[in-house]
C-alpha positions as CSV (number, residue, x, y, z in Angstrom):
1,Q,-2.8,16.4,103.6
2,M,-1.3,14.4,100.7
3,Q,0.3,17.8,99.6
4,E,1.5,18.4,103.0
5,W,3.2,15.2,102.9
6,L,4.7,15.5,99.4
7,N,6.4,18.8,100.5
8,S,7.9,17.0,103.4
9,V,9.2,14.3,101.4
10,I,10.9,17.0,98.7
11,D,12.5,18.7,101.7
12,R,14.1,15.3,102.9
13,M,14.7,14.2,99.5
14,P,15.0,16.9,96.6
15,E,15.5,14.4,94.1
16,F,11.7,13.3,94.5
17,R,11.0,16.1,92.2
18,M,11.7,14.1,89.3
19,I,8.5,12.2,89.4
20,V,6.2,14.8,90.6
21,G,3.3,15.2,88.3
22,K,4.8,12.4,86.0
23,Q,1.9,10.4,84.5
24,Q,1.8,6.6,84.7
25,H,0.5,4.6,81.8
26,G,-3.4,4.1,81.2
27,T,-4.1,1.5,84.1
28,H,-3.2,3.9,86.5
29,A,-5.5,6.9,87.5
30,Y,-3.0,9.1,89.8
31,S,0.6,10.3,89.2
32,V,3.7,8.7,90.0
33,D,4.5,10.9,92.9
34,F,1.1,10.2,94.5
35,H,1.3,6.5,93.9
36,T,4.7,6.4,95.7
37,L,3.0,8.5,98.6
38,N,0.1,6.0,98.7
39,V,2.4,3.1,98.7
40,L,4.7,4.7,101.5
41,Q,1.6,5.3,103.5
42,K,0.5,1.5,103.4
43,V,4.1,0.6,104.3
44,V,4.2,2.6,107.5
45,N,0.9,1.5,108.5
46,N,1.5,-2.2,108.3
47,P,1.9,-3.5,111.7
48,S,5.2,-5.5,110.5
49,F,6.7,-1.9,110.2
50,G,6.8,-1.5,114.0
51,T,8.9,-4.8,114.3
52,L,11.8,-3.5,112.3
53,S,15.0,-1.9,113.6
54,D,15.7,1.6,112.9
55,D,18.1,0.7,109.9
56,G,15.4,-1.8,108.4
57,K,12.7,1.2,108.7
58,K,15.3,3.2,106.7
59,V,15.8,0.5,104.0
60,L,12.0,0.2,103.6
61,E,11.2,3.8,103.6
62,Y,14.1,4.7,101.2
63,A,13.2,1.9,98.7
64,T,9.6,2.7,98.7
65,L,10.3,6.4,97.9
66,M,12.8,5.6,95.2
67,H,11.3,2.4,93.6
68,D,9.7,4.0,90.8
69,F,12.2,6.8,89.9
70,G,13.0,4.7,86.6
71,K,9.5,5.0,85.3
72,F,9.3,7.2,81.9
73,G,5.8,8.4,82.5
74,S,2.5,7.6,80.4
75,Q,3.8,4.3,79.3
76,V,4.8,0.9,80.5
77,T,8.5,1.3,81.3
78,T,9.8,-2.3,80.9
79,G,12.8,-2.8,83.3
80,H,12.3,0.4,85.3
81,A,13.2,-1.1,88.4
82,S,16.8,-1.5,87.6
83,I,16.7,2.4,86.1
84,S,15.4,3.3,89.4
85,R,18.1,1.3,91.0
86,Q,20.7,3.3,89.1
87,Y,19.0,6.6,90.3
88,A,19.1,5.4,93.8
89,E,22.5,4.5,93.6
90,Q,23.7,8.0,92.3
91,I,21.4,9.5,95.3
92,L,22.9,7.3,98.1
93,S,26.4,8.1,97.0
94,S,26.3,11.3,98.9
95,S,24.4,9.8,101.9
96,D,25.9,9.3,105.3
97,L,23.9,5.7,105.5
98,S,25.9,2.6,106.0
99,L,27.2,0.8,103.1
100,E,25.2,-2.3,104.3
101,V,22.0,-0.3,104.4
102,K,22.5,1.2,101.1
103,R,23.2,-2.3,99.5
104,R,19.7,-3.5,101.1
105,I,17.9,-0.6,99.8
106,L,19.3,-1.0,95.9
107,N,18.3,-4.6,96.3
108,L,14.6,-4.0,97.4
109,I,14.6,-1.5,94.5
110,E,16.0,-3.8,91.9
111,H,13.7,-6.7,93.1
112,H,10.5,-4.8,94.3
113,H,8.5,-7.1,91.6
114,W,9.8,-10.2,92.9
115,F,6.2,-11.6,93.5
116,E,5.3,-11.4,90.0
117,G,8.0,-13.8,89.0
118,Y,7.1,-16.1,92.0
119,N,3.2,-16.0,91.3
120,K,3.9,-17.0,87.4
121,G,6.4,-19.9,88.7
122,I,9.4,-18.3,87.2
123,T,11.1,-17.2,90.6
124,T,11.6,-20.3,92.7
125,A,11.8,-20.5,96.6
126,R,15.6,-20.7,96.5
127,D,15.5,-17.6,94.3
128,F,14.0,-15.9,96.8
129,C,15.9,-16.7,99.5
130,R,19.2,-15.7,97.5
131,T,17.7,-12.4,96.6
132,F,16.5,-11.5,100.2
133,P,19.0,-13.0,102.3
134,N,18.4,-10.6,105.2
135,P,16.0,-11.6,108.0
136,E,14.3,-8.2,108.0
137,D,13.9,-8.0,104.2
138,R,12.0,-11.1,104.5
139,I,9.6,-9.3,106.6
140,I,9.1,-6.7,103.8
141,A,8.9,-9.6,101.3
142,K,6.0,-10.9,103.5
143,I,4.3,-7.3,102.6
144,F,4.8,-8.0,99.1
145,A,3.4,-11.6,99.4
146,K,0.3,-10.0,101.1
147,A,0.0,-8.0,97.4
148,V,0.6,-11.4,95.7
149,N,-2.4,-13.2,97.4
150,C,-4.9,-10.4,98.1
151,L,-8.5,-11.7,96.8
152,H,-9.4,-8.2,96.0
153,P,-6.5,-5.8,94.8
154,V,-7.1,-2.2,94.3
155,N,-4.8,-0.9,91.5
156,G,-2.2,-3.6,92.3
157,E,-2.3,-2.9,96.1
158,P,-3.5,-5.3,98.7
159,C,-7.2,-4.2,100.0
160,N,-6.2,-5.2,103.8
161,E,-10.0,-6.5,104.0
162,C,-10.2,-9.7,102.4
163,E,-9.9,-13.0,104.3
164,I,-6.1,-13.6,102.9
165,C,-5.0,-9.9,103.9
166,K,-6.3,-10.3,107.3
167,A,-4.6,-13.8,107.7
168,M,-1.6,-12.2,106.8
169,L,-1.8,-9.2,109.1
170,D,-2.3,-11.5,112.1
171,G,0.0,-14.3,111.3
172,S,-2.5,-17.0,110.7
173,L,-2.1,-17.9,107.0
174,T,-0.3,-21.0,106.7
175,D,0.7,-20.6,103.0
176,V,3.2,-18.1,104.2
177,V,5.8,-19.5,106.2
178,E,8.7,-17.3,107.8
179,M,11.4,-19.4,108.9
180,D,14.9,-18.6,110.3
181,A,17.6,-20.0,107.9
182,A,20.1,-20.5,110.9
183,S,17.7,-22.6,112.5
184,N,16.5,-24.7,109.7
185,N,19.8,-25.8,108.0
186,S,20.1,-29.6,108.9
187,V,19.8,-32.1,106.2
188,E,16.5,-33.3,107.8
189,D,15.1,-29.8,107.7
190,I,15.8,-29.3,104.1
191,R,14.2,-32.8,103.3
192,A,11.2,-31.7,105.1
193,I,11.0,-28.4,103.3
194,R,11.6,-30.0,100.0
195,D,8.8,-32.3,100.9
196,E,6.3,-29.6,102.2
197,V,6.8,-27.4,99.2
198,N,5.2,-29.9,97.0
199,F,1.8,-29.6,98.4
200,L,-0.3,-27.0,96.8
201,P,-1.4,-23.8,98.7
202,T,-4.5,-24.6,101.2
203,V,-6.1,-21.1,101.0
204,A,-4.0,-18.6,99.0
205,K,-3.0,-18.2,95.4
206,A,1.0,-19.4,96.1
207,R,2.9,-20.6,99.0
208,V,5.7,-18.3,100.2
209,Y,8.8,-19.3,102.3
């Protein structure tokens, strides 16, 4: 079944051949192409995927397919996200997608590891909002946040079985707060948010706004 999906992806995006069979570094037991297809499968099966607009789905699908194009293979490729973005920019140059959709795809590819910096305290909530200003991109970021907080990650991916993953899926995890910036921009709103972020997470490893 995975091979059939691989062939389908190549028919849709011939450039995908550049990662077919490319081995990852020692901590991964499968090649870059099958890792990507595995991630894509989890993306489209995520309940939040169905809430996206057609453009939002395209952003997430294209970004997922190309997010590891910059990996060299059999080694840890530092900065591969930026290299992947460069490849993606060349590929998208001949696409009929709108400029805004292309920009969002490239932004997601370049910053698809944002959660690592956030979890280490390097990336702040303000940085996060500046990086993902589009509301739909915050839904995608919520999927990434689930990966950050998963109690039993499998090869870096969320297990979808632990209490954190289940709470993320049903929207009951209070440590992940999705808010509309247009409705929370008064002085009082900002003060309330600044006061709230000083509290430690109640269940998860980090609080995400």
